[in-house]
C-alpha positions in Angstrom: -71.4 159.7 147.9 -69.7 160.0 144.6 -69.1 156.3 144.1 -73.1 155.8 144.9 -73.8 158.5 142.2 -71.5 156.9 139.9 -73.4 153.4 140.4 -76.6 154.9 140.1 -75.8 156.7 136.9 -74.1 153.4 135.3 -77.3 151.6 136.5 -79.4 154.2 134.6 -77.2 154.2 131.3 -77.8 150.6 131.5 -81.4 150.6 131.9 -81.9 152.9 129.1 -79.8 150.8 126.8 -81.9 148.0 127.4 -85.0 150.1 126.1 -83.5 150.2 122.7 -82.8 147.7 119.9 -80.2 148.3 117.2 -81.9 148.0 113.9 -79.7 149.7 111.6 -76.1 151.0 111.4 -73.0 151.8 109.2 -69.6 152.0 110.3 -68.0 152.7 106.7 -65.3 150.2 107.0 -65.5 149.4 103.6 -63.8 150.7 100.2 -67.0 152.5 98.7 -70.0 154.0 100.1 -73.1 151.4 100.6 -75.3 152.5 97.7 -78.2 150.1 99.4 -78.0 152.4 102.3 -77.1 155.8 100.9 -77.5 158.0 98.2 -75.4 161.2 97.2 -77.1 164.5 97.8 -77.8 166.4 94.3 -77.7 170.2 93.8 -81.3 172.0 94.7 -82.6 175.7 95.3 -82.3 175.7 99.0 -79.4 177.3 100.7 -78.0 174.2 101.9 -77.9 172.5 98.1 -76.4 175.5 96.4 -72.9 173.8 95.9 -73.9 170.3 96.5 -72.0 167.9 94.0 -72.2 164.0 93.3 -68.8 164.0 92.5 -67.1 160.8 94.3 -64.1 162.7 95.9 -66.4 164.9 98.2 -67.7 161.7 100.0 -65.0 159.1 100.4 -64.2 156.3 102.8 -60.7 156.8 104.2 -59.3 154.6 107.1 -62.6 153.3 108.4 -64.1 157.0 108.1 -66.5 158.7 105.9 -64.9 161.9 104.8 -67.4 164.7 103.6 -65.8 167.6 102.3 -66.3 171.0 100.9 -63.7 172.6 98.3 -62.9 175.1 96.1 -63.8 174.1 92.6 -60.2 174.5 91.2 -60.7 171.9 88.5 -62.1 169.0 90.3 -65.2 169.2 88.1 -64.5 171.2 85.0 -68.0 170.8 83.7 -69.4 172.3 86.9 -69.3 176.3 86.9 -70.1 176.5 90.7 -67.0 178.2 92.6 -67.4 175.8 95.6 -68.4 172.2 95.8 -69.8 170.3 98.5 -70.6 166.8 99.5 -73.4 165.2 101.4 -75.4 161.7 101.5 -78.7 160.9 102.6 -81.0 157.8 103.1 -84.0 159.2 101.1 -86.2 156.4 99.8 -83.7 153.9 101.2 -84.3 153.8 104.8 -86.7 156.0 107.4 -87.4 156.2 111.0 -90.6 156.8 113.2 -90.0 156.5 116.5 -86.5 155.6 118.0 -83.0 156.9 118.5 -80.4 158.1 115.9 -76.4 158.5 117.1 -73.8 159.8 114.9 -70.0 159.8 116.2 -68.5 162.6 114.0 -65.9 165.3 114.3 -65.7 168.2 111.8 -63.3 171.0 110.8 -64.0 174.5 111.2 -64.3 177.2 108.3 -65.6 180.8 107.5 -68.9 180.3 106.1 -68.9 176.4 106.3 -71.6 174.8 107.8 -71.7 170.7 108.5 -74.8 169.2 109.4 -76.1 166.0 110.8 -80.2 166.3 110.5 -83.3 164.4 109.4 -86.5 165.3 107.1 -89.7 163.8 106.3 -89.7 160.9 103.5 -93.1 162.1 102.4 -94.7 165.6 103.2 -94.2 169.4 102.9 -91.7 171.5 104.5 -92.0 172.9 107.1 -95.4 171.4 107.9 -94.2 167.9 108.3 -91.1 169.2 110.5 -87.5 169.0 110.5 -84.7 167.5 113.2 -81.5 169.1 113.3 -79.2 166.9 115.3 -76.3 168.7 115.0 -75.3 172.3 112.9 -72.1 174.0 113.4 -71.4 177.7 111.7 -67.9 179.2 110.9 -65.4 178.7 113.9 -68.0 178.5 116.6 -67.2 176.5 119.7 -70.7 175.2 120.1 -73.4 173.6 117.9 -77.1 173.9 117.4 -79.5 171.4 118.0 -83.1 172.5 116.8 -86.6 171.6 115.9 -88.6 173.2 112.7 -92.1 173.1 112.2 -94.7 175.3 110.9 -95.4 176.1 114.4 -91.7 177.2 115.2 -91.6 179.5 112.0 -93.7 182.0 114.0 -91.0 183.7 116.3 -93.0 183.7 119.3 -93.6 180.0 119.3 -89.7 179.1 119.4 -89.6 179.4 122.8 -92.9 178.1 123.9 -91.9 175.2 124.3 -88.1 175.8 123.8 -87.3 174.5 120.3 -83.4 175.0 120.0 -80.5 174.7 122.1 -76.6 175.9 121.5 -74.2 173.3 123.2 -70.9 173.5 123.8 -68.1 171.4 122.2 -64.3 170.8 121.3 -64.8 170.4 117.6 -61.4 169.0 117.2 -62.6 165.7 118.9 -65.1 163.1 118.0 -68.6 163.5 119.7 -71.7 161.5 119.5 -74.7 163.7 118.3 -78.1 162.0 118.8 -81.6 162.4 118.9 -84.8 160.2 120.4 -88.0 160.7 118.9 -90.9 159.8 120.8 -94.5 159.8 120.7 -94.7 162.8 123.1 -91.4 164.4 122.8 -88.3 164.9 121.1 -84.9 164.6 123.0 -81.6 165.8 121.9 -78.5 164.3 123.1 -74.7 165.0 123.2 -72.7 162.0 124.1 -75.3 160.2 125.5 -76.2 163.4 127.7 -79.7 164.9 127.3 -79.4 168.6 126.0 -83.0 169.6 125.2 -86.5 167.8 125.3 -89.2 169.4 122.8 -92.6 168.0 124.0 -95.8 167.6 122.6 -98.4 170.0 123.7 -101.3 168.1 125.0 -103.8 171.1 125.2 -104.3 174.7 124.0 -105.0 176.1 120.9 -101.6 175.2 119.6 -101.9 171.2 120.4 -101.5 168.5 117.8 -99.7 167.8 114.2 -99.1 171.6 113.4 -96.8 171.9 116.7 -95.6 168.4 116.8 -95.9 166.7 113.3 -93.5 164.0 114.3 -93.7 160.2 114.5 -94.0 159.9 110.8 -91.1 158.1 108.6 -88.0 160.5 108.5 -84.8 160.0 106.7 -81.5 160.8 107.8 -79.1 163.3 106.1 -75.3 164.4 106.5 -73.7 167.1 104.5 -71.1 170.0 104.2 -72.4 173.2 103.2 -71.1 176.5 102.6 -72.9 179.8 102.5 -76.6 180.8 102.9 -78.7 183.2 104.7 -77.8 181.9 107.9 -74.1 181.5 107.8 -73.2 184.2 105.4 -71.9 184.6 102.0 -69.6 181.6 100.7 -66.1 182.6 101.4 -64.2 179.9 100.9 -61.1 181.3 102.8 -60.1 178.2 104.9 -60.9 175.5 102.3 -60.7 172.4 102.0 -62.8 171.6 105.1 -64.0 168.1 106.1 -66.4 166.3 108.5 -65.3 162.8 109.5 -68.2 160.5 110.3 -67.1 157.4 112.5 -70.6 155.6 112.5 -73.9 156.1 112.5 -76.5 153.9 114.6 -80.3 153.6 114.7 -82.2 152.3 117.4 -86.1 151.1 117.7 -87.4 151.6 121.2 -88.5 148.4 122.7 
């Protein structure tokens, strides 16, 4: 029986793979970041951008991996008065996807008040009206990650579980995992190592159906960054710095 189940599972995965076409990828095998694909994320007013820096050492390619760091600013950038510096890159204005699948093979170190994230935002539009897709967020020294949908609808606490818009998934942070999301017309599917962890459906009837509850299907760009401090993870501490996230590859597929 076990052998039969394994064969069925293998056939299912093969069939699923045939439903997608690889359309965009980066294996980070060069010497420098591909600026036709990526831009470094500048500082901003939001929690996650409080310490963003464009300094090249915070996002660099090493031994076939993209290394994104959060560090104490102990002279790395004397012109910057911030106590900490974080790195991040995004595909804003360079690449976006409406429907399909995004997968990122990554591992990350842990640290108090440190917050690595792989996520997506609408290329054009307003937050939270046009949504946010958090493929992976990790806080502090947790042994799990968050995968979350944010919309104007989910801003109402009572709506976050109707339907369920978030999941905590246990991981081993010391090893590489493949974090993924599939964006469909009728649902968002989160994945960990190819296995479904949460399916967030579009409501087809009722007072909350429509784009307020499910604004997806418009162009979204990809963000990969390290963050420290903020209202969710707590005040920036910096006790464990430097802390890094390592990206092996990212792949984007269109659904056939």
